[in-house]
N, C-alpha and C positions, 0 to 999 in steps of 0.2 A: 095919133093922139093929140088933142088940142093942148097947146102950151109946151110941148116937148119938141125941141129941135134935135134932129138926128144928124144934121150936117154942119152946124156951127161948131167952131173949135171948143167953145165952152158948153156945148150941148151934151146930151146923154152919150152919143157915140164918141164925141171928142174926148170927154172925160175918161171913158173906159179905154179908148185907144191909147191914152197916155199912161195907163197904169203898167206896172211891172216892167219898167225900162231901166231900173237901177240894178246892175249886176249883183250887188250885195243882197238886194231883196230876192232876186231870182235864185241865187246860190243858197241862201239861207232859208228859203220858203217862208219869209217873214217880212211883211210889208213895213214894219217899223225898223228894219235893219239899216235904213239909209241915214239915220240921224242919232246923235247922242248928245247929252248935255256935256259941253266941253270941260266943265268943272270936274267931272269924274276922271278926266285924263290928266289934270294938272299934277305935277310931281316935283320933288326935289331929291337930290342925292347927297350923300355924305361919304367921307372916307375915300377909299380907292375903288369906287364902284366901277367907273368906266375903264380905268387902267387894268383892273383885274379881268373884266370881260374881254378886253382887247388881247391881253397876254394869253388867256385861256383859249382864244379863237373859237368861241361858242356863241350861239344865239339862244337866249333863254325864251321859253314859251310859258306864259302864265294864263291860267283860266280865272277870270273874275266873274263868278256865277251870277250874282244879282245885278251886275252891270251888263250882263249878257255880251261879254267881250272877251276875245282872245287878244293878249298883248304879247308882242315880241320885243325883246330888249337886246340890242347888239351895238356894234360900233361900225364906223365906215372904213376902218383900217388905218385911220389917221388919229385915233384917240377920241374922236367925237362920237357922242352917243346917238343912237338911232332907235326911235320908238315907233312902232307901227301897230296896227290893230286889225281885227276882223270880227264882225258881229255874228254871233249865232245865239239861239235861245239857251239861256242858263247852262253854260259850259261847266262841266265838273271834271271828271277824271281825264288825264292825258296819258298816252303811251307813245313811245317812239321806236322806230326801227332806224337806228343811226346809220347802218350800212346802206340802206335804201333811201335815207333822208325822208322817211314817211312818218307823218304825224296822224295819230288817231285821237279823236276828241269825243267824249260822252256828252250828250245834250239831254239833260234830265228834266224834260217836260213831258207832257202826255200827248202823243206817244214819245217814248225815249228814242233817241237817235244816236248812231255812231257815225260821225263824219270822218272822212279821210282826206288828207292834204298831201300834195307833192309840190316841190318847187318848180316854178316855170323855168324852163331851160332855153327859151328862145321863142321865136315867132314863126308862124307859117308865112310864106311869101304869098301876098294877096295883091292882085292887080288893082282891085277897087279900093284898097285901104292901105296906104303907105304908113308904116309904123314911124311915128315921130319921136319915140322914146329911145331908150338905150339898148333895146334888144332884151334878151333874157336877163332878168334882174334877180333871179333866185327867190322871188316872192312865193310864199306858199299859197297855192290855190286849191279850192275844194275839188276833188275828183270823184267823190262818192259819198253816199249816205245810205244807211240801213235803218229801218224802223223796227222798233220792238215795243211790246206792250208797256204802258206806263206803270203798271203795277210792279214791274221788276224793280223800279226805283234804283236805277244804276248809279253808282257813285264812282269808285275807283275802277280803272281798267289797267290791264297789264298783258304783255306778251309772255306766255308760259309755254315753253317748247315750240316757239314760233307761231302759236295760235293765240288769238285774242280772247282774253277772259275778262270777266267783270264781277264785282260785288253786286249781287242782287239783294239790296238792303231790305226790300219788301218781302223777300222770301228767306232771309237768313242763310243765304247760300252763295256759292261761287258758281258761275255759269260759263260755259264755253259758247261763244257767239258764232252763229253761222253767217253765211254771206247772203241769206235770203229771208231774214227776219226770224228764223228758227233759233232755238237755244237749247242747251242741255245742262241740267244740274249735275255738276261733277264733284262737288264737295259741300259738306255742311258740318258744323260742330256736333259732337256727340250729345250735347245737352238738349238738342231739339228732337232727339229720338225718344219720344215719349210713348209711342204706340207702335203699331205695325208699320207706320210710315213716318218720316220726319215731318215736323210741323213747319210747313212752308207757306202757310196761308196768310200770315200777317207778320209785320216787323216786331220782333221781340227783343233783338239784341243790338241793333244799329251796327251790324257787321259791315265795316265801311272802308277797309283798305287792304291792299295786297302787297306784301313783300315778296316779290316774284323770284322764285328759284328756277332751276331747269325743268322742274316737274311740280305737280301739285304736292307730292310728298315732301319736296324740298322747299316749299313756300310756307309763308306764315300770314295770318290774317288778324286784324285788330277788330275789337268790338267793345261796346260800352258796358256789356254785362255778360256773364257766363251762365245765366239761368233764365228760364221762362218765368214771367211774373205777370200778375194782372196790371201792374203799372208798367206801361210801355214807353218807348222813346216818343217824345212829343208831349207826354203828360207832364204837368207841372211838378208832380211829386215823383217822377221817375228818378230813383236814386242813382247818382253818378260818382260821388266822391269816393275814390279808391276802388270803384267797382269794375274798372276797365281791365281788359285782358288782351293777351296775344295768344291766338290759337295756333297749334302746330298742324300743318297740312297732313303730316304723316299719321298722327294719332287722333286728331280731332279734339284734343284736350288742351287746356291752357298751359303755356310754357312760361308765362309771366303774368303777375297780378299786381294790384295796387295802383293802377293808372286811373286817371280821370278824363274821360272822353278821349281816348287815344285816337290818333289819326295818322295817315301817311306813313305806315310801316314800310320800311325799305331795307334791303340787304345791300351792304357795301363793304367790300374787302373782307367778307366772311363774318361780319358783325351785323346784328339785327338792330336797326335804328327805328325810332318812332317819335312822333310829336305827342307830348302829354298836354293836350290842348287846353284843358281846364285850368292849368297853371302857367300857361305861356312858355312851356319848356320843350326842349328837344334833347334827346340823349339816346343811350343804347341800353340793351338788356344784358345784364351780367348775372349769371347764376340765378335766373328767374326774377331779378329785381331791376327796376329802372334806375339808371344813373344819369342824372341831368348833366349836360355839357354846357348849356346856355339857357338863360331865362330872359324872355323879352316881354315887352309891354303890348300884348295882344294875343288873340286866340291863335295858337300855332297850328297851321294846316298848310300842306304843300311842302314837299321836301324832295330834293334830288342832290346828287353828288357829282362833283368833277374833281378827281384826285383828292386832295386834302381839304377841299372846300365844300361845305354844305350850303345849298341855296334854300333858304327857309322862309316861308310865308307867315305873315301875321295878319289877322283880320280884326275888325271891330266886333265887339260882342253884341249880338242882336238882343235888344232889351228884353224881349219876351222870353229869351232863353238865358237870362242872366244867372239863373240858379244852376246852370250847367258849367259855370266858370267860377268856382268858389275861390280860386287863387288869383283872380284878376280884378283890377280896378276898371269897371265897365266904362266909366266916363272918359278915361284917358287912353283906352286901347286904340291902337293905330293899325292902318292897312298899309302893307308894304312887303318888300322882299329884302332879306338880309343875307350877306355872305359871312359865313362863320368858319373859322379855322377849326376843324374837328380835333386837332391835336391839343389846342390850348383853350378853345371856347372864345377866342378873340373875335370881335365883330370887325371884319375888314372893311365893309362898306354897306350902305343901305340905300334903297330907293323907296320913298314914301309917297303915297297918294293921299293927300290930306282930306280930300272929299270922297275917297274910295271907301269901300265897305268890306267886301269879302274876297279873299283869295282862296281858291280851292286846290289847285294843283300846279306844280312847276316841273318842267322838263327842259332838256337842252338838246340842240342839234348842232352839228359842225357848222361854223360860220362860212366855211368854204363852199357849202352847198345850199345854205339857207340864209337869206338876208333878213327875212321878216314876213310881214303880211302886206297886201296891196295898199291898204289905207294908211295915211299918216296918223301918228298917234296924238294929234292935236284936235281931232274931231272934224277936220276939213275933209272934203270928198275927193279932190283931184278928178273931177268927173270925166274929162276927156281921156286921161291916162288910164283910168279904170275901164272905161268902155273899150278902149283899144286893146288892153291886156286880155280882157275876157273874150274879145272877138277872135283872136288868132294865136292864143298861147300854145306852146308845146310843153310837155312834161317829160 
């Protein structure tokens, strides 16, 4: 064809030959994975943030959904902070198998995906490529991805009875995830049983988090409403103030009411905890009522525990959803992670991303087996090291 060069480096063949050379793009199946605005990664800390992480010997994993990034926060064993990241499309729920040091991540775009990560534990010996790094550095690398229909609208994920489950917000149900893209509805609240079959065809309730027990019957699930209505989540007039509930896995009925956009329900030491997001609160359920332990300046979402410390996320309030946060000052809401002493409500330390936006989920893995992700947390690429890591890693 006249005017098209197939052989010059900047010709048609040359341009295509150069595509998909970045391991982050290949692993995430996303050509935009190689770059990020570094302002989104700027942060500052306060209080005993790094000292607490160091003494706890953990690595925090954070999903920042609209920044399309997983962030790992840990230390180098000498009290110095270590921030790393990995790009995937719209990460939401996280689940961990701490014994196996395995991380599961929900990616809530169309189609939905479940990524699996394991730490690199060394390198294969290769004659053509001498490793110039430090060997196995315990970075989490992706080892698998499963695709599911986008209409599931997966939010939170959790291991229940050693099997991976998810909230299917789009179906008002909890599903058990297969290894081959198949899934099974295993639970739904009684309120959607309006006919011969449950109403699974559209999102009515914003059923969005899992407090995972040893079985479905021992688990609990949060939702923004306990009844089907013509006004649905996403509508500007969807009522939220005091309408949120926690459902019992055993009965399918609410065990707590009066919440406003609850999220991140969790069981810890026999107590049911939850974020009351619309008021920037985190607390526990006592005799069917929410008792706040702490109130923060942001949309509370993302919660995990390590002994007496809660790691709690706050997000900015998305302006078009301002009506869902009646207890917050939208303009001053912040994006960050906070360490809270659950006995006193004291804030031990915080890490704030001033240009960040949304935190979805937080989990931790032992620092002895996981150091973080392959990419540095400042937006740089470390091109040679990343290419070498993905060429011959072992897990």
